[in-house]
C-alpha positions as CSV (number, residue, x, y, z in Angstrom):
1,M,-47.5,9.1,-108.0
2,A,-43.4,9.8,-108.4
3,V,-40.6,7.1,-109.3
4,A,-37.1,8.2,-108.3
5,L,-34.6,6.0,-110.0
6,S,-31.2,5.8,-108.1
7,F,-27.6,4.3,-108.9
8,D,-24.6,4.3,-107.0
9,P,-21.7,4.2,-109.2
10,D,-19.4,2.4,-106.3
11,H,-16.7,0.5,-108.9
12,E,-13.4,0.0,-107.3
13,T,-14.2,2.5,-104.3
14,V,-15.2,-0.4,-101.8
15,A,-12.1,-2.7,-102.6
16,L,-9.9,0.4,-102.5
17,R,-11.7,1.6,-99.2
18,D,-10.2,-1.9,-97.5
19,G,-7.3,-2.2,-98.9
20,D,-7.7,-4.6,-101.9
21,T,-5.8,-3.7,-104.8
22,G,-5.9,-7.1,-106.5
23,V,-6.4,-7.2,-110.2
24,G,-9.8,-9.2,-109.7
25,A,-11.3,-7.0,-107.1
26,L,-10.6,-3.6,-109.0
27,A,-11.8,-5.7,-112.4
28,A,-15.1,-6.3,-110.8
29,G,-15.9,-2.9,-109.8
30,E,-14.0,-1.5,-113.5
31,Y,-17.0,-3.2,-115.0
32,G,-19.5,-1.0,-113.7
33,S,-17.9,2.0,-115.3
34,R,-16.7,0.7,-118.5
35,V,-20.0,-1.5,-119.3
36,G,-22.6,-0.9,-116.6
37,A,-23.1,2.9,-116.6
38,P,-23.0,3.4,-120.4
39,R,-25.8,0.7,-120.4
40,I,-27.8,2.4,-117.9
41,L,-27.5,5.6,-119.8
42,R,-28.5,4.7,-122.8
43,L,-31.9,3.3,-120.9
44,L,-32.6,6.0,-119.0
45,E,-32.0,8.2,-122.6
46,S,-34.2,6.0,-124.6
47,S,-37.0,5.9,-122.1
48,A,-36.5,9.9,-121.5
49,I,-36.0,9.5,-118.1
50,P,-34.0,11.2,-115.3
51,A,-32.7,9.5,-112.5
52,T,-29.7,10.2,-109.1
53,F,-26.2,8.8,-109.5
54,F,-24.9,8.7,-105.4
55,M,-21.3,8.7,-106.5
56,P,-18.3,8.2,-104.2
57,A,-15.6,11.2,-104.7
58,V,-13.0,8.6,-105.2
59,S,-15.4,7.0,-107.9
60,A,-16.0,10.1,-109.6
61,L,-12.1,10.9,-109.9
62,L,-11.2,7.9,-111.1
63,H,-13.8,8.4,-113.7
64,P,-14.2,11.9,-114.6
65,D,-15.8,11.8,-117.7
66,E,-18.4,9.1,-116.6
67,V,-19.3,11.8,-113.8
68,R,-19.9,14.5,-116.6
69,S,-21.8,12.0,-118.8
70,Y,-24.6,12.1,-116.0
71,V,-24.5,16.1,-116.0
72,S,-24.7,16.1,-119.7
73,G,-27.6,13.5,-119.5
74,G,-29.5,15.7,-117.8
75,H,-28.9,13.6,-114.0
76,E,-28.5,14.3,-110.8
77,V,-24.8,13.7,-109.1
78,A,-25.2,13.2,-105.1
79,L,-22.6,12.8,-102.6
80,H,-22.0,8.9,-101.6
81,G,-19.2,9.6,-99.4
82,W,-15.4,9.9,-100.1
83,I,-14.1,6.3,-101.0
84,H,-17.4,4.8,-99.7
85,E,-15.8,4.4,-95.9
86,R,-17.4,2.8,-93.2
87,L,-18.6,5.9,-91.2
88,D,-18.9,3.9,-87.5
89,Q,-15.0,3.8,-87.6
90,L,-14.5,7.5,-88.2
91,S,-14.3,10.3,-85.7
92,P,-16.8,13.0,-85.8
93,A,-13.6,15.1,-87.4
94,E,-12.8,12.6,-89.7
95,E,-16.7,12.5,-91.0
96,R,-16.4,16.0,-91.5
97,E,-13.4,16.4,-93.3
98,L,-14.4,13.8,-95.7
99,A,-17.9,15.0,-96.2
100,H,-16.4,18.4,-97.0
101,R,-13.9,17.0,-99.1
102,S,-16.8,14.7,-101.0
103,A,-18.9,18.1,-101.5
104,D,-15.6,20.0,-103.0
105,A,-14.5,17.2,-105.7
106,L,-18.1,16.4,-107.0
107,E,-18.6,20.2,-107.5
108,R,-15.4,20.5,-109.7
109,L,-16.0,18.2,-111.6
110,C,-20.0,18.7,-112.1
111,G,-19.9,22.2,-112.1
112,T,-22.6,22.6,-109.4
113,R,-22.5,21.6,-105.9
114,P,-24.5,18.4,-104.6
115,V,-27.4,18.7,-102.6
116,G,-28.0,15.4,-101.6
117,L,-26.6,12.5,-99.4
118,R,-26.7,8.8,-99.5
119,T,-24.3,7.5,-96.4
120,P,-21.8,4.6,-97.6
121,S,-23.8,1.4,-96.4
122,W,-26.4,3.4,-95.3
123,D,-24.7,4.2,-92.1
124,F,-25.7,7.2,-90.3
125,T,-23.7,8.7,-87.2
126,A,-24.5,10.7,-84.2
127,S,-22.7,13.6,-86.3
128,T,-24.1,12.7,-89.8
129,L,-27.4,15.2,-89.4
130,G,-25.3,18.2,-88.3
131,L,-23.0,17.6,-91.4
132,I,-26.0,17.5,-93.5
133,R,-27.2,21.0,-92.2
134,E,-23.7,22.4,-92.2
135,L,-23.4,21.4,-95.9
136,G,-26.7,23.2,-96.7
137,L,-28.1,19.6,-97.8
138,E,-31.8,19.8,-99.2
139,Y,-32.2,15.9,-98.6
140,D,-31.0,12.7,-97.5
141,S,-31.4,9.1,-98.7
142,S,-30.0,6.7,-96.2
143,L,-32.8,5.7,-93.8
144,M,-35.8,3.6,-93.6
145,A,-38.5,4.9,-91.3
146,D,-41.3,5.3,-93.8
147,D,-42.2,4.4,-97.4
148,E,-42.5,8.3,-98.3
149,P,-40.5,11.4,-97.7
150,Y,-40.4,12.6,-94.3
151,E,-38.8,15.2,-92.8
152,I,-36.1,14.7,-90.5
153,L,-36.2,16.0,-86.7
154,E,-33.3,16.8,-84.3
155,D,-34.3,16.6,-80.6
156,G,-37.7,16.8,-81.6
157,A,-37.1,19.9,-83.7
158,P,-37.8,19.9,-87.6
159,T,-34.8,20.6,-89.7
160,G,-36.0,20.9,-93.1
161,V,-34.0,18.3,-94.3
162,V,-36.4,15.7,-96.5
163,E,-35.4,12.0,-96.0
164,I,-36.1,10.1,-99.3
165,P,-36.4,6.3,-97.7
166,V,-34.2,3.7,-99.0
167,E,-34.9,0.0,-98.3
168,W,-33.2,-3.2,-98.9
169,I,-36.0,-4.4,-100.7
170,R,-35.6,-1.9,-103.4
171,D,-32.0,-2.8,-103.8
172,D,-30.6,-4.7,-106.4
173,Y,-27.6,-5.9,-104.2
174,P,-29.0,-8.1,-101.5
175,Y,-30.6,-10.2,-104.6
176,L,-28.1,-9.8,-107.2
177,A,-24.9,-8.9,-106.2
178,S,-21.9,-11.3,-107.6
179,G,-21.1,-14.3,-105.4
180,R,-24.8,-14.4,-103.5
181,L,-27.2,-14.7,-106.5
182,Q,-29.8,-15.8,-104.0
183,E,-32.7,-14.8,-106.3
184,A,-33.2,-15.1,-110.4
185,P,-33.6,-11.6,-111.9
186,R,-37.3,-12.2,-113.0
187,Q,-37.8,-13.2,-109.4
188,V,-36.5,-9.9,-108.5
189,L,-38.5,-8.1,-111.1
190,G,-41.9,-9.7,-109.4
191,V,-41.1,-7.8,-106.0
192,W,-40.3,-4.2,-107.5
193,K,-43.5,-4.3,-109.8
194,D,-45.6,-5.2,-106.3
195,E,-43.3,-2.2,-104.7
196,F,-44.2,0.0,-108.0
197,D,-47.8,-1.0,-108.1
198,A,-48.9,-0.6,-104.7
199,A,-46.9,2.8,-104.8
200,Y,-49.3,3.4,-107.4
201,A,-52.1,2.7,-106.1
202,S,-51.6,4.9,-102.8
203,G,-50.5,7.4,-104.9
204,G,-47.1,7.7,-103.2
205,L,-43.4,7.2,-104.2
206,F,-41.5,4.4,-105.5
207,Q,-37.8,4.8,-104.8
208,L,-35.1,2.3,-106.3
209,T,-31.3,1.8,-105.8
210,C,-29.0,0.1,-107.9
211,H,-25.6,-0.5,-108.7
212,P,-24.1,-0.1,-112.4
213,H,-21.7,-3.6,-111.5
214,V,-24.5,-5.3,-110.1
215,I,-27.8,-4.1,-112.7
216,G,-25.7,-3.5,-115.8
217,H,-25.1,-7.1,-116.7
218,R,-27.0,-8.3,-119.2
219,S,-29.3,-10.4,-117.7
220,R,-30.1,-8.2,-115.0
221,L,-30.2,-5.1,-117.4
222,V,-33.3,-6.9,-119.0
223,V,-34.7,-6.6,-115.7
224,L,-34.8,-2.9,-115.1
225,E,-35.8,-2.4,-118.9
226,E,-38.8,-4.1,-118.2
227,L,-39.6,-2.4,-114.8
228,I,-39.4,0.8,-116.8
229,A,-41.6,-0.4,-119.5
230,H,-44.5,-1.5,-116.9
231,M,-44.3,1.8,-114.9
232,R,-44.2,3.9,-118.5
233,S,-47.3,2.2,-119.0
234,R,-49.2,3.7,-116.4
235,P,-50.8,7.2,-116.6
236,G,-49.8,10.3,-113.8
237,V,-46.2,8.7,-113.3
238,W,-44.0,11.6,-112.8
239,F,-40.0,10.3,-113.2
240,A,-37.9,12.7,-111.0
241,T,-34.5,12.8,-109.5
242,H,-34.3,12.7,-106.1
243,A,-33.5,16.8,-105.6
244,Q,-36.8,17.0,-107.4
245,V,-38.6,14.8,-105.4
246,A,-37.6,16.6,-102.0
247,R,-37.8,20.0,-103.8
248,Y,-42.0,19.1,-104.5
249,V,-41.8,17.8,-100.7
250,R,-40.9,21.1,-99.5
251,S,-43.5,23.0,-101.7
252,Q,-46.4,21.6,-100.2
253,D,-48.4,23.0,-97.6
254,G,-47.3,21.7,-94.0
255,G,-44.1,21.1,-95.4
256,P,-41.8,17.6,-95.4
257,A,-43.6,16.6,-92.0
258,E,-47.2,16.0,-93.7
259,S,-46.5,16.1,-97.4
260,R,-46.3,13.1,-99.6
261,A,-44.3,12.7,-103.0
262,S,-47.8,12.2,-104.9
């Protein structure tokens, strides 16, 4: 089976997007860069696991050393909007301009052009797929139509774009975001272990989305540590970036419409 871990270093961009320049709001986002991201990188390095970091371009511009540390650590950096913008409030021209601006910014910082996208807040407009194809991206990770990778169709026709599906069940934010605290961290660990075990039994994909300013706190990171230990204890588990999963799917007979990351 395949495990694709991902992290969204949104940091201060959500507050800045909304025009909130209050010290408190920005400090909460800054925690992700100052504390959460380094902790995550140390955990990934000690476990010899690659991951994908979907980073808003403004976040990368504010923290250039951080984005370079992802690259030097052997991880993938992929698109996550310009400033975590709300796509449904943009015109098609505005969405296009910000998508190209984001790709250019990440290419300058990383040295390579990103090949994947996670839209901010997992929004997907009528223009998004066309932009994915225009940018020559290999995959998207914003939609929820399956547990396994699948091919996105346009007007019923294959596009060659692999979807690596997400789900709120496999996201730290709904459970653990500050001010919500709906679940104790170890209750979340139980959900994620069950998701992994079911994927393992079927030979499929376990995909996880986390945020450095959420999972990076002490009592939350231990959950990720225990989850990784649980997954590493099983034979035949392939830890991969989202790009590696997408390329595996595309390499199979029948292409992404018929294959599974297994």
